[in-house]
N, C-alpha and C positions, 0 to 999 in steps of 0.2 A: 144387251143392256142399252137399248136405244134411248131410254129415258134417263140414263145415268146423269146427264147434265142437270136435269130438274131435281133428281134426288140429291146431287151434290149441293145444289142451291138450298134445299131444305136443311141439309146437314149443317150448312154454314150458319144457320140460326142458332145452333147450340155450340158453335166454336167460339172460344174466348178470343175477342178482338184485342190485340195488344199493339202498342206502337212499334214499328219496325226499327231495328237497330242499324244505324248508318255507320260506314267506315269513316265518314267525315268527323273529325274531332272538334268539339267546341272549345275554343280558346278563351280562358278567362283573363281578367286583369283589371287594374283600377282605371278610373276614367282618364287620368292624364297620360296613360300609355295606349289609349284606344287606337290612336292613329299611327303608332310606331310599327315598322315592318316586322313581321314574324320571321326570326332567323331560321326557323325550321320549315318554312312554307314550301321550299323546293326540294326537300329531302324525301327519299323513298321511305325511310324509317326514322322514327324519333324515339330515343331511349333516354333513361335517366342518367346512366353511367356507362362507361366503356365496357364494363363487365356484362352488361345486359345485351350487348350485340350478339346476334346469331353468328354461327360459323360462316366465314367467307368461303362459300363453295363456288364451284364453277358456274352454276346457274345464277349466281348473284354477282358475277363479274360486272363491274361498272356501276353497281348499285351504290347509293349514297345514304348516309345516316347522320343525323344531328344528335350530338351527345350533350344533354342539357347541362350537367354539372361542370363540363369543360367549356361550354359555349363554343364548340368546334364542330366542323363538318368532317366526316370521314368518308373514304371511298373504298370499295372492295376491289382489290387488284392483286393478281397473282397469288391468291390464297390468303391474303392478309388485309386487315383494315389499316389504311394509312390516312394521315391527315390530308384532306382534299385542298390542295393549294389553289385549285381553280374554282373554288366555291363561289367567290364573288362574281366571276364571269358567268358561271353556270346559273346563278340565281337571276341574272339579268336576261338570260336567254329563255326561249320558250320551247324546250325539248318536249314535244308532245308525248313521246313514248314514256319518258320518265314520269311526266305528270299523270298520265293515265294509270300507271302502276301505283302512284302515291295517292290517288283519289282526288287530285286537284283538277279542276276543269277549266279549259280555255280553248279558243279556236273551235276545232271540230269535235272536241270531246263532249261527252254527254253523260247524263245522270246514270245510265246503265253501267258505265265503267266504274262507278264507285263501289259496285258489288262484286267485282272480279276478285279472284284470289291473287293477292300480291306476290305470292311465292311462285307463280306460274309465269313462264316466258310465253306470252301470247304473240301470235302473228297478226297481220292486218290484211284486210282486203278492202277495195273500194268498189262500190256499186256504181257502175258507169251510167246508170239511168238517172240518178239524182246526186251523185257525188258523195254519198254518205260513206264514212269509214266504219268498218266493223272489226272487232277483235275476233281472232280465230284460234283454235287450239287443236293439236293433234292428240287423239286418244286411240291407242292401239295403232291400227293401220288406217284409221279414218281421220279426216280433218273436218271439224265442225265449226259453225259460227258459235261464238261464245256469248252471244246476246241475241235477243229476239229480233226478228226482221222488222224493219220500220219503213217499208216502202209503201207510200200512199197510193191507193187505188180505190175505185168504187167498191162498196161492200167490205170496207175495212174500217176499224175504229181504234182509237187509242186505248191500250189496256189500263187496268188499274182503276176503272171507273166505279162510280157508286150510283145505284138506282138507274136513272136514265141519262146520267152525265158521264161523258168520257173522262178518262184519266190523263196521264202524262206520257206521251209517246217517247220522249227522250229517256224516260226511266224504264217503261214497260214494253216498248215496241208497240206494234199494232196487232189487233185481233182480226182474223179473216174467216169468212165462210169457207167451208170445204171446197165449194165450187171455185171460189176466188183463189184458194191456196193451190189447187191443182191447175188453175188458170187454163181452162179448157181451150182458150184461143191459142195457147202456145205449148200444147202437149208435145208436139213435134217441132217446136220452135216457130213454125210458120203455117201449121195446119190446125184446124179447129174441129172439135167434135161436140155433139150435143150431150151434155152431162149435167149432173147436179141432183137436187132433191127430187125424189119420185122416179128417178131413172137410174138404171144400172149402166155402167160404162165398160167399154173394152179399152183398158189403159195399157200403154206401152210398158216395157220393163223399167224404163227410166222416165219419171215424170219431172220435167224441169220446172213446171209450174210457175209460181210467183217469184222463184229464186233468181238471183243475178246470174249473168252468163258465167258458165264454168261451175255452177252449183245446181243442185236439184233437191226436190222435196223427198225426204227419206221415206222408204216404205217400211213395213213391219220387220222385214229381214234386216234392214239397216239398223233399226232401233234395237233389235235383239242382239245384234253384233256389238253395239255399244254397251248394252247391259252386261254381256259376257266379259267385255274388256275391263269393266270396273268391279267385277266380282259376282255378277249375277243379279237378277231382278229383285231378289229378296233384300239386298242392301244397296241397290242402285239409287234409290231415293236419297239416302244419306250421302252417297258419294257424289251425286250430281247436283244437289241443291246448293245454292249460294250460302255463304257463311253468315249472312245477315239478311234482313228484310222479310223473314218469315214470322208469322204470328206464333205466340206460345199457345199451348193447349194443355189445360189442366196442370199448369205450373211447369210443363216441360217445353223446352225450346223447340221450335219447329225448324230451326236452321240446320243446314247440312254441313259436311266437312269440305265440300267442293274440292275433293282430293285431286281431281284431274283437270280442274279449270273449266268445266262445262258451265258452271255458274247459273243453273236454272233458277229463274226468278218468278215469284208468284203473281202473275198478272191477272189471275182469275179468268173470267170469260164473259161473254154476252149471250143472252138467250134470244130465241126467235122473236120474243115480244119487245126487244130493245132494252132490257134491263141488264145492268152489269152487276156481278157479284163475285165473291170468293177471292178478292184481292187480298194478298197476304196469306191465304190459306191453301191455294191450289195453283199449280202450273200445269197447263194442258197444251199439248203440241199435236198438230195434225200429222198423220202419216198419209202417204200416197196410196194406201191400200183401202179399197172399198169393202164394206161389210155387206150391205144390201142397198136397195134403192133409197132408203131413208137415213142410213147411217154409214159412217166410215170409222176406221180405227184411229185411235189417238193414244197418246202416252200421257199419264196423269201422275203427278207427284203431289203429296199431301203434307201439310204441316202437322196434322193430327194422327197420321200413320206414317211417321217420317222415315222408316227404314226402307220400305219397298217402293218399287215403281209398278204401276198398273198399266197394262196394255188392254184396252177395251174399246168397244164401239160407242160412238157419240152421234147424236142427232145432227144431221148435216146443216140444219137451220141455225145451230149455234155458231158462235165465232170464237176461235181459239188462237193461240200463239203459233208462230212458225219458226223452226230452226232449219237452216239449210245445211246440206252436206256437200262437200266438194266432190266434183266428178272424178272418177278414176282417171289416171293419166292415159 
């Protein structure tokens, strides 16, 4: 299916385009309160009453919640919700981990974090090349980046674009040519080979590619391992897609459950002619496995066939998203 990218672009013309649902809540109020501080702004959860709070489990230890009808902050500690006596101090601080889970952004936080699953305890890694921080998640025995790579190099573009205009890198990450993704200048970290469109390559078992140090570009075996860990490819789409940001199709939500925190986000792609399409409808990730001289394997998740994940070959001249996988110890 080397022309799959073009067929997907045609399919996009019949897909209902809907506004993406954001985790960020819009706060209303009358004009004379517009400049007052929002007492819930720093809480991980906001509920109407104490009875609406979720159970304080171990993975929520330290999480905070604002209860509207009591106008109080609570904190999950030792299995119970207790009034947070340090709420005022906490609200004045800038704890980036808490803010990232609540969907509030400041400092090095970015729009991509608004679409993470708030029930998941994410790790973090820093790309030493440009200082960017990425959320990470362990699924089975693998550790994945929980957002799309956003490392700027030649032959890469901001995802989520329309027509010939790039989108928002902070939200969608970047789209890379396959040649750029495998980063043929760094296949062995310091050796280069001649690879790309129209040429077949002799690739090593591990392709570090465009990924940060300690991480690599997953091959088809790595992706299949991920699918197995979330219940198989027939439901992997639902399990891996973010809980918001996907377009509806024929009245059915395209969002996933994001049950494992992978938070796949629909950045769409860029074709060889320079046009962007399928934002909100498709997430496409390169693999390090070549199909032939003009195409390589990729993983595709859809809004309009939301349950499954497709592993198929894509024309190397298109630009897709990249998720990196942590190297084995």
